[in-house]
C-alpha positions as CSV (number, residue, x, y, z in Angstrom):
1,M,-0.2,0.0,0.0
2,T,0.9,3.2,-1.1
3,P,1.9,5.8,2.3
4,P,-0.6,8.6,2.4
5,H,1.6,11.4,1.5
6,L,2.5,9.8,-2.1
7,P,0.3,9.3,-4.5
8,V,1.2,6.6,-6.8
9,P,2.4,7.9,-9.9
10,Q,0.7,7.2,-13.2
11,P,2.5,7.5,-16.7
12,G,2.4,12.0,-17.2
13,S,1.2,12.4,-14.1
14,A,2.4,15.6,-12.1
15,A,2.0,16.8,-8.3
16,P,2.1,20.6,-7.4
17,T,4.9,22.0,-6.4
18,G,4.1,23.3,-2.1
19,G,6.4,24.8,0.4
20,G,8.7,26.5,-2.3
21,P,11.5,28.5,-0.9
22,A,9.8,29.5,1.7
23,A,10.0,26.1,3.6
24,F,14.0,26.5,3.1
25,D,14.3,29.8,5.0
26,A,16.7,29.7,7.5
27,V,18.8,27.4,5.6
28,P,22.5,27.3,7.2
29,A,25.5,28.4,4.3
30,L,26.1,25.6,2.1
31,D,29.3,24.8,-0.1
32,G,26.8,24.1,-3.2
33,E,23.1,26.0,-3.9
34,L,19.9,25.6,-3.2
35,R,17.9,26.1,-6.4
36,F,14.3,26.8,-7.0
37,D,14.4,27.8,-10.7
38,T,12.3,26.2,-13.3
39,A,14.9,24.6,-15.1
40,A,16.3,22.8,-11.9
41,L,12.8,22.0,-11.0
42,D,11.9,20.4,-14.7
43,A,15.0,18.4,-14.5
44,A,14.4,16.9,-10.9
45,S,10.5,16.0,-12.2
46,T,11.6,13.4,-14.3
47,D,13.9,10.6,-15.2
48,F,14.9,8.0,-17.8
49,G,11.5,6.4,-17.8
50,G,9.5,9.6,-18.7
51,M,6.5,9.0,-17.6
52,V,6.2,9.9,-14.2
53,R,6.6,13.5,-13.4
54,L,6.3,15.1,-9.6
55,P,8.1,18.2,-8.9
56,P,10.0,19.2,-6.1
57,A,10.2,22.2,-4.2
58,A,14.0,22.7,-4.6
59,V,17.0,20.9,-5.9
60,L,20.3,20.7,-3.7
61,G,23.3,21.2,-5.9
62,A,25.5,19.4,-3.2
63,G,29.0,20.8,-2.8
64,S,29.8,18.6,-0.4
65,V,28.9,16.1,1.8
66,E,28.4,18.3,4.8
67,D,25.4,20.0,2.5
68,V,23.4,16.7,2.3
69,A,23.8,16.0,5.7
70,T,22.6,19.6,6.3
71,M,19.7,19.5,4.1
72,V,18.2,16.0,5.4
73,R,18.2,17.4,9.1
74,H,16.5,20.8,7.4
75,C,13.6,18.4,5.7
76,R,13.4,16.2,8.7
77,E,12.5,18.9,11.0
78,R,10.4,20.5,8.4
79,G,8.5,17.7,7.5
80,L,9.5,17.2,4.0
81,K,11.3,14.5,2.0
82,V,14.2,13.9,0.5
83,A,15.5,12.2,-2.9
84,P,19.3,11.6,-3.7
85,R,19.6,11.7,-8.0
86,G,22.4,10.8,-9.7
87,Q,22.0,10.4,-13.6
88,G,18.4,10.4,-13.1
89,H,18.2,6.9,-14.9
90,S,15.5,5.5,-12.9
91,T,12.4,4.4,-15.0
92,N,9.4,5.0,-12.7
93,G,9.9,8.3,-10.6
94,Q,12.1,6.6,-7.9
95,A,14.6,9.5,-7.4
96,Q,11.9,11.6,-7.6
97,V,10.5,13.6,-4.6
98,P,7.2,15.9,-5.1
99,S,7.3,19.5,-3.1
100,G,10.0,18.2,-1.4
101,L,14.1,18.2,-1.7
102,V,16.0,16.3,-4.6
103,V,19.8,16.1,-3.6
104,D,21.3,15.9,-6.8
105,L,24.8,14.4,-6.3
106,G,26.4,15.0,-9.4
107,A,29.3,17.8,-8.5
108,L,30.4,15.1,-5.8
109,D,32.5,12.9,-8.4
110,A,36.0,13.0,-6.8
111,V,37.9,9.8,-7.6
112,E,41.3,8.6,-5.5
113,I,43.4,5.5,-6.9
114,H,44.8,3.9,-4.0
115,D,47.1,0.4,-4.5
116,D,44.2,-1.7,-4.4
117,T,41.2,0.1,-4.0
118,A,39.3,3.4,-5.2
119,T,37.8,6.1,-3.1
120,V,35.0,7.1,-5.0
121,Q,32.2,9.7,-4.1
122,A,28.3,8.8,-5.5
123,G,28.3,10.9,-8.4
124,A,30.9,10.0,-10.1
125,L,30.4,7.8,-13.1
126,W,31.6,4.3,-13.8
127,S,33.5,5.8,-16.7
128,S,35.4,8.0,-14.8
129,V,36.3,4.9,-12.0
130,V,37.3,3.0,-14.8
131,R,39.6,5.5,-16.5
132,A,41.0,6.8,-13.4
133,S,41.8,2.9,-12.4
134,L,43.4,2.1,-15.8
135,A,45.9,4.6,-15.6
136,R,47.1,2.8,-12.6
137,G,47.1,-0.8,-14.5
138,L,43.8,-1.4,-12.4
139,T,40.3,-1.7,-12.7
140,P,36.7,-2.3,-11.0
141,P,36.0,-6.1,-10.6
142,A,32.4,-5.6,-11.7
143,F,30.5,-3.4,-14.0
144,T,26.9,-2.7,-15.2
145,D,26.6,-2.7,-19.0
146,Y,26.3,0.7,-19.2
147,L,29.2,3.0,-17.8
148,E,27.8,6.2,-17.8
149,L,25.7,5.6,-14.6
150,S,26.4,6.8,-11.0
151,V,28.6,4.9,-8.5
152,G,26.0,5.8,-5.8
153,G,22.7,5.1,-8.0
154,T,24.3,1.3,-9.0
155,L,25.4,0.7,-5.5
156,S,21.7,1.5,-4.3
157,A,20.6,-1.1,-6.6
158,G,23.0,-3.5,-6.1
159,G,24.7,-3.6,-9.5
160,L,24.6,-6.5,-12.0
161,G,26.8,-7.6,-15.0
162,G,28.9,-10.2,-17.1
163,Q,31.4,-10.4,-14.5
164,I,29.2,-11.7,-11.6
165,G,30.3,-14.9,-12.3
166,H,33.2,-14.3,-10.8
167,H,33.4,-10.9,-8.2
168,G,29.2,-11.1,-7.4
169,T,27.5,-7.6,-8.0
170,Q,29.0,-4.4,-7.6
171,A,27.8,-4.1,-4.2
172,D,29.6,-7.2,-3.3
173,T,32.8,-5.0,-4.3
174,V,32.3,-2.9,-1.7
175,R,34.5,-2.2,1.5
176,E,33.4,1.0,2.7
177,L,30.6,3.3,2.8
178,Q,30.0,7.0,4.0
179,V,26.5,7.6,3.8
180,V,23.7,10.0,5.4
181,T,21.1,9.1,7.2
182,G,17.7,10.5,7.4
183,E,18.8,11.8,10.4
184,G,21.3,13.7,8.5
185,E,24.0,11.8,10.4
186,I,27.3,11.5,8.2
187,A,28.6,8.0,8.7
188,T,30.9,5.2,8.0
189,C,29.6,1.7,7.8
190,S,31.5,-1.8,6.5
191,P,31.4,-5.4,7.3
192,T,33.0,-4.6,10.6
193,V,31.7,-1.2,11.4
194,R,27.8,-0.5,11.8
195,P,27.2,-3.7,9.7
196,D,23.6,-3.4,9.7
197,L,23.6,-0.1,8.3
198,F,26.0,-1.5,5.4
199,R,23.6,-4.1,4.7
200,A,20.5,-1.6,4.3
201,A,22.5,0.7,2.3
202,L,23.8,-1.4,-0.6
203,G,21.0,-2.4,-2.7
204,G,18.7,-0.7,-0.4
205,L,17.1,2.0,-2.8
206,G,18.2,4.5,-0.7
207,Q,15.2,4.1,1.8
208,C,17.7,3.8,5.1
209,A,20.5,6.1,3.9
210,I,21.9,8.3,0.8
211,I,25.3,6.6,-0.3
212,T,27.5,9.5,-0.7
213,R,30.9,7.6,-1.0
214,A,32.4,4.2,-1.8
215,T,35.7,2.4,-1.4
216,L,35.8,0.1,-3.9
217,S,38.0,-3.2,-4.4
218,L,40.7,-2.9,-7.7
219,I,42.3,-5.8,-10.2
220,P,44.8,-6.1,-12.2
221,A,43.7,-5.1,-15.3
222,P,44.0,-6.8,-18.6
223,R,45.1,-5.2,-21.7
224,S,42.8,-6.4,-24.2
225,V,39.5,-9.0,-24.8
226,R,39.0,-11.8,-26.8
227,F,35.5,-11.0,-26.7
228,Y,32.8,-14.2,-28.5
229,T,29.2,-14.1,-29.7
230,L,27.7,-17.3,-30.3
231,T,24.4,-18.1,-31.9
232,F,22.4,-20.8,-30.5
233,R,18.6,-22.5,-31.5
234,S,16.6,-22.2,-28.4
235,V,16.1,-20.7,-25.4
236,A,16.8,-24.2,-23.5
237,E,20.2,-24.2,-25.7
238,L,20.9,-20.9,-25.0
239,T,20.5,-21.4,-20.8
240,A,21.9,-24.8,-20.8
241,R,25.5,-23.2,-22.5
242,Q,25.4,-20.5,-20.4
243,T,24.6,-22.7,-16.5
244,R,27.6,-25.1,-17.6
245,L,29.9,-21.6,-18.5
246,I,29.2,-19.7,-15.6
247,G,29.8,-23.1,-13.3
248,E,32.9,-23.5,-15.0
249,G,34.1,-20.1,-14.6
250,R,35.5,-20.4,-18.4
251,F,35.0,-17.0,-19.4
252,D,35.6,-13.9,-17.5
253,Y,32.6,-12.2,-18.9
254,L,29.2,-13.6,-19.9
255,I,26.0,-12.5,-20.8
256,G,23.2,-13.5,-22.9
257,Q,20.4,-11.8,-24.6
258,T,17.7,-12.8,-27.2
259,R,16.5,-10.8,-30.7
260,P,14.0,-11.3,-33.3
261,T,14.4,-11.7,-36.7
262,P,12.1,-12.6,-40.0
263,D,12.6,-16.3,-39.0
264,G,12.2,-15.9,-35.1
265,W,14.3,-15.6,-32.0
266,V,18.0,-15.7,-32.1
267,Y,19.7,-16.7,-29.1
268,R,23.2,-15.5,-28.5
269,V,25.4,-15.5,-25.7
270,E,28.3,-12.7,-25.4
271,A,31.9,-14.0,-23.7
272,A,35.0,-12.8,-23.1
273,A,38.7,-14.0,-22.4
274,Y,40.9,-11.5,-20.7
275,D,44.1,-11.1,-22.7
276,G,42.8,-14.0,-24.7
277,T,44.6,-14.7,-28.2
278,T,43.7,-16.8,-31.4
279,D,44.9,-19.6,-29.5
280,D,42.1,-19.6,-26.8
281,D,39.0,-20.1,-29.8
282,A,39.4,-23.7,-29.7
283,R,39.7,-24.4,-26.2
284,L,36.9,-22.0,-25.2
285,T,33.9,-22.5,-28.1
286,D,34.7,-26.0,-29.7
287,D,32.4,-28.3,-27.3
288,L,29.5,-25.6,-27.3
289,D,27.6,-26.8,-30.4
290,A,26.9,-23.2,-31.5
291,L,24.8,-22.4,-34.9
292,S,28.2,-19.4,-35.4
293,V,30.9,-17.9,-33.3
294,E,32.4,-15.0,-34.0
295,A,35.3,-13.4,-32.4
296,Q,37.7,-10.0,-32.1
297,D,40.2,-8.5,-30.0
298,V,39.4,-5.5,-28.5
299,P,40.7,-3.1,-25.8
300,Y,39.8,-3.3,-22.7
301,F,38.5,0.3,-22.1
302,D,36.6,-0.3,-25.3
303,F,34.9,-3.6,-24.5
304,V,33.6,-2.8,-21.0
305,N,32.0,1.1,-22.6
306,R,30.6,-1.1,-25.4
307,L,27.5,0.1,-25.3
308,A,28.0,3.8,-25.5
309,A,27.8,3.4,-29.6
310,M,25.0,1.7,-29.2
311,V,23.2,4.8,-27.0
312,D,24.8,7.7,-29.0
313,A,22.8,5.4,-32.2
314,F,19.5,5.4,-30.3
315,T,19.7,9.4,-29.1
316,A,20.4,10.0,-32.5
317,M,16.9,8.1,-33.6
318,G,15.4,9.9,-30.7
319,E,14.9,6.4,-29.0
320,W,16.5,7.4,-26.0
321,S,14.4,10.7,-25.1
322,L,11.1,7.9,-25.2
323,P,9.8,6.5,-22.5
324,H,11.3,3.4,-21.2
325,P,8.8,1.5,-19.1
326,W,11.6,-1.6,-18.3
327,Y,11.5,-4.7,-16.4
328,D,14.1,-6.4,-14.7
329,A,13.5,-10.1,-13.0
330,L,15.6,-12.9,-11.5
331,L,14.2,-16.5,-12.3
332,P,15.6,-19.5,-10.9
333,A,17.3,-21.4,-13.5
334,S,15.0,-24.7,-12.8
335,R,11.6,-22.2,-14.4
336,V,14.3,-20.1,-16.2
337,N,12.9,-22.1,-19.7
338,D,9.4,-22.3,-19.3
339,V,8.5,-18.3,-17.9
340,V,10.7,-17.3,-21.0
341,T,9.8,-19.4,-23.7
342,D,6.3,-19.0,-22.6
343,T,6.9,-14.8,-22.4
344,L,8.8,-15.1,-25.9
345,A,5.8,-17.1,-27.7
346,D,2.8,-14.5,-26.5
347,L,5.6,-11.0,-27.3
348,K,5.2,-9.6,-30.7
349,P,8.9,-7.8,-31.2
350,Q,7.3,-4.2,-32.3
351,A,5.0,-4.3,-29.8
352,I,7.9,-3.2,-27.2
353,G,9.8,-0.8,-29.3
354,A,12.3,-0.3,-31.5
355,S,15.3,0.0,-29.6
356,A,13.7,-2.2,-27.1
357,V,16.4,-5.0,-25.6
358,I,16.1,-8.6,-24.1
359,L,18.6,-10.2,-22.2
360,L,18.8,-13.5,-20.4
361,Y,22.1,-14.1,-18.6
362,P,23.0,-16.3,-15.6
363,V,23.9,-15.0,-12.2
364,L,25.8,-17.5,-9.7
365,T,24.1,-16.5,-6.5
366,T,26.6,-17.7,-4.6
367,K,29.1,-15.2,-5.4
368,C,26.5,-12.6,-4.2
369,R,27.6,-11.9,-0.4
370,T,25.4,-9.1,0.2
371,P,21.9,-9.4,1.2
372,L,20.7,-7.0,-1.3
373,P,19.2,-7.4,-4.3
374,V,17.4,-10.3,-3.1
375,M,18.2,-13.4,-5.2
376,P,16.3,-16.5,-5.6
377,D,16.9,-19.7,-4.0
378,E,19.1,-21.6,-6.6
379,E,22.6,-21.6,-7.1
380,V,22.1,-20.1,-10.6
381,A,19.6,-17.4,-10.9
382,Y,19.0,-15.7,-14.7
383,L,18.4,-12.1,-15.1
384,F,15.5,-11.6,-17.7
385,S,15.5,-8.4,-18.5
386,L,12.8,-6.8,-21.1
387,L,14.0,-3.2,-21.8
388,K,11.2,-1.7,-23.4
389,T,10.8,1.8,-25.7
390,A,7.2,3.4,-26.5
391,S,8.0,3.8,-29.7
392,P,6.2,5.0,-32.4
393,G,3.7,2.4,-33.4
394,A,4.5,0.6,-30.4
395,D,2.2,-0.5,-27.0
396,S,1.9,2.6,-25.0
397,A,3.9,3.1,-22.2
398,D,0.9,2.8,-19.6
399,E,0.5,-1.0,-21.8
400,M,3.6,-1.8,-21.4
401,V,3.7,-1.2,-17.5
402,A,0.5,-2.9,-17.3
403,A,2.6,-6.1,-18.8
404,N,4.9,-5.3,-16.4
405,R,3.2,-6.0,-13.4
406,R,1.7,-9.4,-15.2
407,Q,5.4,-10.0,-15.9
408,Y,5.7,-9.7,-12.3
409,D,3.3,-12.0,-11.1
410,T,4.6,-14.7,-13.2
411,T,8.1,-14.2,-12.0
412,V,7.2,-14.5,-8.1
413,E,5.1,-17.5,-9.0
414,A,7.8,-19.1,-10.3
415,G,10.0,-18.5,-7.4
416,G,12.0,-15.6,-8.9
417,C,12.4,-12.0,-7.7
418,W,12.2,-8.5,-9.1
419,Y,15.5,-6.8,-9.5
420,P,13.9,-3.4,-8.6
421,I,15.2,-0.7,-11.2
422,G,12.3,-1.2,-13.6
423,S,8.5,0.1,-13.5
424,V,6.7,-2.1,-11.9
425,P,3.5,-1.0,-9.1
426,L,3.8,-2.6,-6.2
427,T,1.9,-2.7,-3.1
428,K,3.4,-3.2,0.0
429,D,2.7,-6.7,0.6
430,D,4.7,-7.3,-2.8
431,W,7.5,-5.3,-1.2
432,V,7.3,-7.7,2.3
433,R,7.3,-10.5,0.1
434,H,9.9,-9.7,-2.2
435,F,12.2,-8.7,0.9
436,G,11.3,-12.2,2.2
437,G,14.1,-12.9,4.8
438,F,15.6,-10.0,5.1
439,W,12.4,-7.3,5.4
440,D,12.7,-7.6,9.2
441,E,16.4,-7.0,9.4
442,F,15.6,-3.9,6.8
443,E,12.2,-2.6,8.0
444,A,14.1,-2.6,11.6
445,A,17.0,-0.3,9.5
446,R,14.5,1.9,8.5
447,H,13.0,3.0,11.7
448,R,16.9,2.9,13.4
449,Y,18.0,4.9,10.5
450,D,15.1,7.2,8.9
451,P,12.8,7.0,11.8
452,D,11.0,9.7,10.2
453,G,10.5,8.3,6.9
454,V,12.5,10.8,5.3
455,L,14.3,9.5,3.3
456,T,13.4,8.8,-1.3
457,P,10.0,8.3,-0.9
458,G,9.4,7.3,-4.6
459,Q,10.5,3.6,-4.2
460,R,7.2,3.6,-2.4
461,I,8.1,0.9,0.1
462,F,7.6,2.0,3.7
């Protein structure tokens, strides 16, 4: 159920801006800037999803972590809500707050590289982190597919990528966090220092604290990547190969996807061997019975940043500015074939948009050591993503959101979990079921570190 202070947003909905500058009187001096102008409020009232519009009363361009803490305390005293914002890549208003304060963390983007760690402010982009670390011959071990996202944003969700079979989620690579709690306290936490706060902040969707800095593990960086694309005949064939490969740890990177063709769906694996050569091809691919195998050598940075060209193309097409009602789920390996096969059988490719992407790749849950994001209760799970765009001629954004809800119900029935970055309307009961055995600890952390429920109302959990 939705808290009474925040209506369930609908595509194109709006909430009147309340409070205004008067609600922010007597604010102490800030290192950054508190903005009330139309441009700032408009920018903070929407997101990548393009469906929800909830104007805040003000936007803080944070100049320091002290600014964040100061304004959280100020808003708490006045009964105002606060939402952190990185790149605004959420799809259903998660980083919006009607008549409250949006904290723009973009200027908090410092990156410091040490012997085997990086200390990174939350507003830094992953592309900046990898460039800085590569200058020292190092790299973060895990990435999401797209590097132009903020460190704080992906760590608040968990961060899934193709290296998960070796290194877990991005959250699993974090050694320490600096956060601002809902009481406006600047706190440091780690697996041994305030571990309850650490566990609730990583993947916790901003419900207990705003991540402002992270200390990340680094590993030696490869010089180049031998990158393979393999094509298979069916969902079952694709998942059988991926389950085997992730269990063996044969590749350093492994994802799968499916694409429509005039002859039906095509199923592909993208895999990488770091510092691999042509001498590795037969050993890595000959026993997989693929319909086709393509291989190329790519510089490491170009490999981890390869989606940039696709995003540029989608931007030029106008697709990147359209509504994106995305759906992401984690399915247990025992049920992935029937759920995905049934979904694709009923799915008309044109209905999900010209730039839609469908991902299907394995997650070795034993490598995912943090309690969040929630994983299915099997050794291998599958990320199943329907990354939709409401292109001309496709289903409407409303229809896509309704389909997402039906897909969510199918996922839960199959023992799966939502990866909560997309567009699915959930009730309070849905959220309790989603967090499962971690709910009691998560709810306790919320009451302990944000007792007045100040933070991130757009997630609509509490």
